[in-house]
VMD Tcl script that draws the C-alpha trace (Angstrom):
set ca {
  {28.52 -36.66 -52.60}
  {29.82 -40.19 -51.67}
  {27.26 -41.04 -49.28}
  {24.64 -39.86 -51.70}
  {26.38 -41.75 -54.59}
  {26.43 -45.02 -52.31}
  {22.73 -44.35 -51.30}
  {21.59 -44.13 -55.07}
  {23.64 -47.32 -55.83}
  {22.07 -49.26 -53.01}
  {18.75 -48.15 -54.37}
  {19.47 -49.55 -57.79}
  {20.66 -52.43 -56.41}
  {17.41 -53.13 -54.75}
  {15.22 -52.31 -57.39}
  {16.97 -54.60 -59.76}
  {16.41 -57.12 -57.63}
  {12.99 -56.52 -56.58}
  {11.98 -56.32 -60.15}
  {13.49 -59.79 -60.84}
  {11.69 -61.13 -57.45}
  {8.63 -59.63 -59.04}
  {8.96 -61.09 -62.74}
  {9.63 -64.48 -61.29}
  {6.60 -64.43 -59.56}
  {4.62 -63.28 -62.32}
  {5.90 -66.05 -64.72}
  {5.46 -68.71 -62.30}
  {1.84 -67.70 -61.91}
  {1.61 -67.59 -65.79}
  {3.53 -70.97 -65.96}
  {1.07 -72.63 -63.65}
  {-1.90 -71.17 -65.25}
  {-0.90 -72.45 -68.66}
  {-0.07 -75.70 -67.46}
  {-3.05 -76.20 -65.09}
  {-5.80 -74.45 -67.33}
  {-4.32 -74.67 -70.68}
  {-5.38 -78.18 -71.81}
  {-8.94 -78.01 -70.00}
  {-12.22 -77.08 -71.72}
  {-13.18 -73.25 -71.90}
  {-14.31 -72.10 -68.88}
  {-15.06 -68.54 -68.09}
  {-14.73 -69.06 -64.12}
  {-11.22 -70.36 -64.80}
  {-9.98 -67.99 -67.02}
  {-11.24 -65.25 -64.68}
  {-9.15 -66.73 -61.70}
  {-6.06 -67.07 -63.92}
  {-6.19 -63.45 -65.09}
  {-6.69 -62.47 -61.43}
  {-3.61 -64.30 -60.54}
  {-1.64 -62.93 -63.19}
  {-2.83 -59.15 -62.71}
  {-2.02 -59.60 -58.74}
  {1.38 -61.32 -59.25}
  {2.45 -58.35 -61.41}
  {1.20 -55.94 -58.87}
  {3.11 -57.53 -56.09}
  {6.48 -55.86 -57.50}
  {5.35 -52.67 -57.11}
  {3.95 -53.21 -53.57}
  {6.84 -55.11 -52.50}
  {9.17 -52.51 -53.86}
  {7.14 -49.18 -52.24}
  {7.08 -51.10 -48.65}
  {10.86 -51.76 -48.57}
  {11.86 -48.32 -49.81}
  {9.35 -46.87 -47.10}
  {11.13 -49.24 -44.39}
  {14.46 -48.22 -45.33}
  {13.81 -44.41 -45.34}
  {12.06 -44.75 -42.19}
  {15.26 -46.77 -40.53}
  {17.64 -44.02 -41.84}
  {15.83 -41.56 -40.29}
  {15.68 -43.44 -36.73}
  {19.35 -43.70 -36.96}
  {19.65 -39.85 -37.27}
  {17.37 -39.67 -33.95}
  {19.63 -42.18 -32.46}
  {22.52 -40.22 -32.66}
  {20.71 -36.94 -31.57}
  {19.69 -38.89 -28.67}
  {23.16 -40.29 -28.02}
  {24.66 -36.58 -28.32}
  {22.19 -35.33 -25.85}
  {22.22 -37.76 -23.26}
  {25.31 -39.75 -23.53}
  {27.93 -37.06 -24.59}
  {29.36 -34.89 -21.54}
  {28.02 -31.37 -21.86}
  {29.91 -27.99 -21.08}
  {29.36 -26.14 -17.95}
  {26.20 -23.64 -18.02}
  {26.87 -20.49 -19.67}
  {25.79 -18.39 -16.90}
  {25.49 -18.69 -13.22}
  {23.98 -15.47 -11.95}
  {24.53 -16.42 -8.16}
  {28.41 -16.98 -8.78}
  {29.56 -14.55 -11.96}
  {30.77 -11.16 -11.05}
  {28.33 -8.37 -11.76}
  {30.72 -5.70 -12.38}
  {32.90 -5.67 -15.77}
  {35.45 -8.46 -15.20}
  {38.45 -8.66 -15.34}
  {39.15 -5.37 -13.86}
  {42.91 -5.90 -13.86}
  {43.79 -9.00 -15.53}
  {46.03 -10.76 -13.14}
  {46.22 -14.96 -14.22}
  {47.32 -17.76 -11.91}
  {47.51 -21.20 -12.45}
  {47.74 -23.42 -9.40}
  {48.75 -26.80 -9.70}
  {46.78 -27.34 -13.13}
  {46.39 -30.89 -14.21}
  {44.38 -31.44 -17.71}
  {44.31 -34.67 -20.16}
  {42.23 -34.43 -23.63}
  {40.62 -38.10 -22.63}
  {40.43 -40.07 -19.59}
  {42.63 -42.97 -21.14}
  {45.29 -40.44 -22.17}
  {48.25 -39.14 -20.31}
  {47.89 -35.72 -18.98}
  {48.75 -32.98 -21.29}
  {49.49 -30.54 -18.30}
  {51.10 -32.21 -14.98}
  {50.93 -29.70 -12.09}
  {51.57 -26.43 -14.23}
  {51.87 -23.49 -11.68}
  {52.77 -19.74 -12.68}
  {51.45 -16.46 -11.90}
  {50.98 -13.35 -14.66}
  {50.58 -10.24 -13.05}
  {48.16 -7.67 -14.32}
  {49.63 -5.78 -17.28}
  {52.40 -8.29 -17.84}
  {53.30 -9.44 -21.47}
  {54.13 -13.02 -21.11}
  {55.43 -15.44 -23.65}
  {54.88 -19.46 -23.31}
  {57.19 -21.26 -25.29}
  {58.34 -24.92 -25.67}
  {58.94 -27.92 -28.12}
  {56.16 -29.30 -29.96}
  {53.96 -31.19 -27.73}
  {55.08 -29.39 -24.67}
  {51.89 -28.19 -23.52}
  {51.31 -24.69 -24.75}
  {48.19 -24.78 -26.47}
  {46.81 -26.60 -23.41}
  {47.10 -23.85 -21.48}
  {44.85 -21.88 -23.54}
  {42.34 -24.74 -23.72}
  {42.37 -25.01 -19.99}
  {42.07 -21.07 -19.75}
  {38.97 -20.91 -21.79}
  {37.74 -24.18 -20.14}
  {37.48 -25.54 -23.86}
  {38.71 -28.68 -22.00}
  {37.97 -28.85 -17.98}
  {41.12 -29.18 -16.04}
  {41.13 -32.46 -13.74}
  {39.59 -32.22 -9.98}
  {40.57 -35.84 -9.15}
  {43.54 -37.91 -9.77}
  {43.91 -41.74 -8.96}
  {40.33 -41.80 -7.88}
  {40.73 -39.31 -5.33}
  {39.38 -35.66 -5.06}
  {41.89 -33.02 -5.20}
  {42.22 -29.08 -5.21}
  {44.50 -29.70 -8.63}
  {43.31 -27.57 -11.47}
  {42.50 -24.19 -10.08}
  {42.85 -21.48 -12.39}
  {42.18 -17.89 -11.01}
  {41.58 -14.36 -12.76}
  {41.68 -11.14 -10.48}
  {41.59 -13.91 -7.53}
  {38.47 -15.57 -8.88}
  {38.44 -19.24 -9.61}
  {37.43 -19.55 -13.13}
  {36.08 -23.33 -12.72}
  {33.11 -21.89 -10.86}
  {31.63 -19.33 -13.30}
  {29.53 -19.40 -16.29}
  {31.39 -20.08 -19.58}
  {29.77 -16.99 -21.14}
  {31.04 -14.62 -18.75}
  {34.55 -16.33 -18.78}
  {35.06 -16.24 -22.45}
  {33.66 -12.71 -22.85}
  {36.31 -11.34 -20.51}
  {38.90 -12.80 -22.81}
  {40.00 -12.04 -26.44}
  {42.06 -14.45 -28.49}
  {43.85 -14.25 -31.90}
  {43.85 -17.80 -33.16}
  {46.78 -19.26 -35.20}
  {44.48 -19.48 -38.22}
  {42.57 -16.23 -39.01}
  {38.79 -16.61 -38.84}
  {36.73 -14.15 -41.07}
  {33.23 -14.84 -42.29}
  {31.73 -14.04 -45.55}
  {30.04 -10.42 -45.44}
  {31.42 -6.99 -44.96}
  {34.45 -5.89 -43.08}
  {32.39 -3.82 -40.58}
  {30.26 -7.24 -39.70}
  {33.80 -9.08 -39.19}
  {35.12 -6.33 -37.00}
  {31.96 -5.61 -34.66}
  {29.88 -8.51 -35.43}
  {27.32 -7.21 -32.47}
  {27.21 -3.39 -33.93}
  {28.33 -2.27 -30.52}
  {31.16 0.15 -31.75}
  {30.83 3.37 -34.02}
  {32.57 3.87 -37.28}
  {35.18 6.18 -35.80}
  {36.09 3.42 -33.14}
  {36.48 1.11 -36.11}
  {38.57 3.41 -38.14}
  {40.80 3.71 -35.13}
  {41.17 0.02 -34.65}
  {41.83 -0.34 -38.42}
  {44.41 2.31 -38.22}
  {46.25 0.64 -35.24}
  {46.92 -2.57 -37.18}
  {48.30 -0.35 -40.06}
  {45.65 -1.05 -42.65}
  {43.86 2.30 -42.72}
  {45.10 3.16 -46.10}
  {44.16 -0.49 -47.43}
  {40.76 -0.08 -46.43}
  {40.07 3.52 -47.31}
  {41.26 2.54 -50.83}
  {38.96 -0.40 -51.65}
  {35.23 0.30 -52.81}
  {32.87 0.31 -50.07}
  {35.77 1.20 -47.27}
  {34.19 -0.51 -44.14}
  {31.45 -1.81 -45.85}
  {33.80 -3.94 -48.38}
  {32.91 -7.40 -49.02}
  {34.82 -10.31 -47.59}
  {34.77 -13.56 -49.03}
  {34.01 -16.87 -46.77}
  {37.45 -17.28 -44.68}
  {38.62 -13.83 -46.30}
  {39.78 -15.58 -49.51}
  {40.07 -12.13 -50.95}
  {42.70 -10.93 -48.59}
  {46.28 -11.68 -47.88}
  {47.21 -14.25 -45.11}
  {48.82 -11.27 -43.29}
  {45.73 -8.95 -43.67}
  {43.41 -11.41 -42.36}
  {45.69 -11.95 -39.06}
  {45.72 -8.19 -38.85}
  {41.88 -7.79 -38.89}
  {41.49 -10.35 -36.29}
  {44.10 -8.24 -34.53}
  {41.91 -5.17 -34.97}
  {38.67 -7.21 -34.14}
  {40.57 -8.36 -30.65}
  {41.64 -4.77 -29.95}
  {38.14 -3.47 -30.39}
  {36.68 -5.50 -27.69}
  {39.11 -3.72 -25.10}
  {39.45 -6.85 -23.04}
  {42.06 -6.68 -19.99}
  {43.52 -10.03 -21.32}
  {44.69 -10.51 -24.83}
  {45.73 -14.37 -25.68}
  {47.48 -15.05 -29.00}
  {48.09 -18.52 -29.90}
  {50.90 -18.33 -32.28}
  {48.92 -15.76 -34.13}
  {51.95 -14.52 -35.94}
  {53.60 -17.84 -37.73}
  {51.83 -17.29 -40.69}
  {52.64 -13.75 -41.44}
  {55.90 -11.99 -42.64}
  {58.52 -10.62 -40.48}
  {57.82 -6.94 -40.97}
  {54.00 -7.85 -40.18}
  {55.08 -9.69 -37.30}
  {57.14 -6.69 -35.84}
  {54.14 -4.13 -36.35}
  {51.93 -6.50 -34.61}
  {54.02 -6.90 -31.79}
  {54.78 -3.12 -31.66}
  {51.12 -2.52 -31.38}
  {50.58 -5.00 -28.50}
  {53.52 -3.53 -26.59}
  {51.86 -0.30 -27.04}
  {48.87 -1.37 -24.94}
  {48.82 -0.16 -21.66}
  {47.23 -1.93 -18.75}
  {46.36 -5.28 -21.09}
  {47.60 -8.62 -19.89}
  {49.27 -10.45 -22.92}
  {49.49 -14.08 -22.82}
  {51.54 -15.20 -26.25}
  {52.50 -18.69 -27.56}
  {55.65 -17.91 -29.18}
  {56.55 -19.41 -32.38}
  {59.57 -16.90 -32.89}
  {61.50 -16.19 -29.98}
  {62.75 -13.08 -30.87}
  {58.94 -11.50 -30.77}
  {58.86 -12.22 -26.90}
  {62.52 -11.64 -25.88}
  {61.44 -8.00 -24.53}
  {58.35 -9.51 -22.77}
  {58.00 -8.99 -18.94}
  {58.21 -13.02 -18.44}
  {58.50 -16.17 -20.11}
  {56.94 -19.60 -19.25}
  {59.02 -22.47 -20.40}
  {57.10 -25.76 -20.92}
  {58.05 -29.29 -21.55}
  {56.26 -32.55 -21.48}
  {53.48 -30.67 -19.67}
  {55.63 -29.40 -16.90}
  {56.60 -25.94 -16.36}
  {60.54 -26.09 -16.50}
  {61.38 -22.16 -16.34}
  {60.00 -19.20 -15.26}
  {61.20 -15.58 -15.58}
  {62.49 -12.77 -17.43}
  {63.39 -14.05 -21.24}
  {66.59 -11.87 -21.60}
  {67.80 -13.02 -18.04}
  {67.25 -16.73 -18.46}
  {68.89 -16.28 -22.42}
  {71.90 -15.12 -20.95}
  {72.00 -17.80 -18.03}
  {74.07 -20.53 -19.07}
  {72.40 -24.15 -19.15}
  {68.83 -22.90 -18.88}
  {66.45 -24.55 -21.29}
  {65.55 -21.13 -22.90}
  {69.35 -20.43 -23.32}
  {69.48 -23.42 -25.65}
  {66.18 -22.77 -27.36}
  {67.33 -19.19 -28.01}
  {70.65 -20.09 -28.96}
  {69.22 -22.71 -31.54}
  {66.67 -20.31 -32.79}
  {69.32 -17.58 -33.50}
  {71.37 -20.33 -35.54}
  {68.42 -21.12 -37.80}
  {67.33 -17.74 -38.32}
}
mol new
graphics top color blue
foreach p $ca { graphics top sphere $p radius 0.5 }
foreach p [lrange $ca 0 end-1] q [lrange $ca 1 end] { graphics top cylinder $p $q radius 0.2 }
display resetview
């Protein structure tokens, strides 16, 4: 409403001044006519000329107002075109969605092994790198947690994995092999974005639901049967809740799932991710906004998924303490990588200090 209010006020400001200008012109014409012809003898030609001047002086205001309004409206529309042109031509574009000559033809990924090889990444050319030579490997089917302080680079790992932000391919003006991410031995930097992102599933920190039915939110493409949907809802412990609601799978969800509790929204997002059946599942602190009981249930369900590589940005360290591996980040650098229980019991490790502080505050 603020831009609309400002636009209306500017129109009123302009109209007032145009009316004052037109009235001044008409008054000046009338004054000239009175002083020039008022004292002269009656002359029909002069009277007609005076009338012509007065009528056109009054009409100038409307013509001038229409001309300026048209000019400003055209200028505003041209600004919109200018912005679209800048977006299309000057803004760096993402990589192609598909590369038929490069993308794997078979269902991918088949195993789910992930390897970061000396990955450097920064958000803008003028900023310091958010990831500085990150190297680690996650074997197929491993449950791996990514931990670190605020600003350590945890979310940057996911942005690089999904190629929301491309890893750096040069440093100091020189080309380098840094920035390679492999999934099942294939460099994801050389494939289409649609192929890459369809092969991964993510549960974001803030649950994303759309207005519509529960069924359309769980299966937007309509590729799953109702039995599969009920199974996914049952896996996240919400079958009883859905069965008790009017319409069941056709129950109505408001925008952003406002008619659900925060924990329920997150669980439905988990069910949607499980329905995709991806070999790689990524969680971006997805349980940070749910209670301990829901968190435990989510982690239990995830541990039961066999053959799925789980990559979790951990907010609560107790949720990843029994994972296969933990990657500890600090200032964009991998400080430690290993079994979380082993690191927690090793004196002097960064993860041991984080584990001690977490237990003291929990």
